[in-house]
C-alpha positions as a Python dict, from the first residue, in 0.01 Angstrom:
ca = {
    (1, 'X'): (0, 0, 0),
    (2, 'X'): (-349, 77, 91),
    (3, 'X'): (-616, -162, 113),
    (4, 'X'): (-992, -13, 91),
    (5, 'X'): (-1294, -171, 245),
    (6, 'X'): (-1415, -244, -135),
    (7, 'X'): (-1110, -454, -193),
    (8, 'X'): (-916, -212, -383),
    (9, 'X'): (-538, -199, -318),
    (10, 'X'): (-314, 125, -378),
    (11, 'X'): (43, 104, -402),
    (12, 'X'): (223, 455, -444),
    (13, 'X'): (-95, 627, -495),
    (14, 'X'): (-186, 373, -839),
    (15, 'X'): (-480, 139, -837),
    (16, 'X'): (-360, -238, -844),
    (17, 'X'): (-688, -338, -887),
    (18, 'X'): (-965, -470, -700),
    (19, 'X'): (-966, -801, -551),
    (20, 'X'): (-1257, -990, -387),
    (21, 'X'): (-1228, -1149, -46),
    (22, 'X'): (-905, -988, 49),
    (23, 'X'): (-706, -1222, 290),
    (24, 'X'): (-393, -1104, 382),
    (25, 'X'): (-185, -765, 256),
    (26, 'X'): (210, -744, 365),
    (27, 'X'): (477, -510, 218),
    (28, 'X'): (840, -451, 313),
    (29, 'X'): (1058, -123, 357),
    (30, 'X'): (1134, -201, -22),
    (31, 'X'): (829, -188, -158),
    (32, 'X'): (774, -575, -219),
    (33, 'X'): (416, -673, -158),
    (34, 'X'): (227, -989, -102),
    (35, 'X'): (-196, -1031, -94),
    (36, 'X'): (-401, -1306, -103),
    (37, 'X'): (-755, -1298, -259),
    (38, 'X'): (-1029, -1532, -323),
    (39, 'X'): (-1206, -1442, -671),
    (40, 'X'): (-1351, -1792, -671),
    (41, 'X'): (-1468, -2018, -409),
    (42, 'X'): (-1188, -2256, -290),
    (43, 'X'): (-919, -2083, -517),
    (44, 'X'): (-681, -1856, -361),
    (45, 'X'): (-488, -1625, -576),
    (46, 'X'): (-112, -1491, -431),
    (47, 'X'): (-32, -1177, -567),
    (48, 'X'): (343, -1116, -520),
    (49, 'X'): (492, -788, -702),
    (50, 'X'): (275, -787, -1014),
    (51, 'X'): (326, -1192, -1017),
    (52, 'X'): (-20, -1450, -951),
    (53, 'X'): (-33, -1797, -847),
    (54, 'X'): (-350, -1953, -826),
    (55, 'X'): (-420, -2279, -640),
    (56, 'X'): (-662, -2477, -466),
    (57, 'X'): (-697, -2390, -80),
    (58, 'X'): (-860, -2682, 61),
    (59, 'X'): (-950, -2654, 423),
    (60, 'X'): (-668, -2470, 543),
    (61, 'X'): (-783, -2247, 766),
    (62, 'X'): (-845, -1944, 781),
    (63, 'X'): (-829, -1899, 427),
    (64, 'X'): (-1092, -2180, 369),
    (65, 'X'): (-1463, -2043, 427),
    (66, 'X'): (-1588, -1798, 665),
    (67, 'X'): (-1339, -1629, 854),
    (68, 'X'): (-1527, -1594, 1193),
    (69, 'X'): (-1357, -1404, 1537),
    (70, 'X'): (-1122, -1452, 1670),
    (71, 'X'): (-979, -1561, 1330),
    (72, 'X'): (-846, -1920, 1343),
    (73, 'X'): (-437, -1941, 1326),
    (74, 'X'): (-291, -1955, 982),
    (75, 'X'): (55, -1872, 898),
    (76, 'X'): (241, -1703, 604),
    (77, 'X'): (650, -1739, 529),
    (78, 'X'): (776, -1534, 254),
    (79, 'X'): (1130, -1542, 128),
    (80, 'X'): (1379, -1227, 137),
    (81, 'X'): (1269, -1107, -218),
    (82, 'X'): (895, -1162, -193),
    (83, 'X'): (912, -1421, -482),
    (84, 'X'): (782, -1731, -283),
    (85, 'X'): (567, -1808, -1),
    (86, 'X'): (443, -2118, 248),
    (87, 'X'): (93, -2107, 392),
    (88, 'X'): (13, -2307, 672),
    (89, 'X'): (-179, -2381, 999),
    (90, 'X'): (-62, -2569, 1266),
    (91, 'X'): (-407, -2825, 1253),
    (92, 'X'): (-359, -2902, 877),
    (93, 'X'): (-260, -3209, 747),
    (94, 'X'): (-69, -3022, 457),
    (95, 'X'): (91, -2679, 368),
    (96, 'X'): (123, -2490, 63),
    (97, 'X'): (482, -2386, -98),
    (98, 'X'): (415, -2167, -404),
    (99, 'X'): (51, -2298, -472),
    (100, 'X'): (188, -2656, -462),
    (101, 'X'): (53, -2882, -155),
    (102, 'X'): (287, -3092, 46),
    (103, 'X'): (172, -3337, 324),
    (104, 'X'): (258, -3257, 702),
    (105, 'X'): (171, -3400, 1058),
    (106, 'X'): (-103, -3199, 1238),
    (107, 'X'): (40, -3026, 1533),
    (108, 'X'): (381, -3192, 1485),
    (109, 'X'): (557, -2954, 1238),
    (110, 'X'): (749, -2642, 1253),
    (111, 'X'): (828, -2409, 988),
    (112, 'X'): (1099, -2207, 902),
    (113, 'X'): (1224, -1990, 595),
    (114, 'X'): (1620, -2002, 577),
    (115, 'X'): (1767, -1694, 452),
    (116, 'X'): (2125, -1792, 374),
    (117, 'X'): (2029, -2090, 167),
    (118, 'X'): (1709, -1942, 57),
    (119, 'X'): (1485, -2243, 152),
    (120, 'X'): (1155, -2317, 309),
    (121, 'X'): (1248, -2584, 571),
    (122, 'X'): (1047, -2770, 813),
    (123, 'X'): (1105, -3009, 1062),
    (124, 'X'): (863, -3309, 1168),
    (125, 'X'): (832, -3529, 1449),
    (126, 'X'): (716, -3880, 1394),
    (127, 'X'): (744, -4083, 1718),
    (128, 'X'): (1100, -4044, 1850),
    (129, 'X'): (1223, -3945, 1535),
    (130, 'X'): (1283, -3600, 1383),
    (131, 'X'): (1303, -3519, 990),
    (132, 'X'): (1417, -3201, 847),
    (133, 'X'): (1311, -3126, 516),
    (134, 'X'): (1390, -2871, 261),
    (135, 'X'): (1277, -2655, -58),
    (136, 'X'): (1537, -2494, -221),
    (137, 'X'): (1368, -2139, -388),
    (138, 'X'): (1487, -2056, -731),
}
């Protein structure tokens, strides 16, 4: 995959398209790809192997507003086949799985992808209790 300054993305020498405000681009050894673009203010589109999923980004940094330097921390988890994604920021009170928002505890939530069960999981500390949650991916 090759990304140009004008927002063009090329894969295997072919133009996939031109996308405004590219935020992330990922590709694995098998040629599976993932990238984020913001074509409308506040609406992010995830592009995963030719499929798209648009969703409201809210105030999830670094994907909302101006991306300063150094960039604000934001994190992405992808499943083993690059079909599902999880976006989070340690300071946010929510995270996003495949475009759907879930509540979280800022600074008290850890996120994982478990390959064996093909699921996104998160561990939350609330007071003296620890909670384990998971979403099985299809």
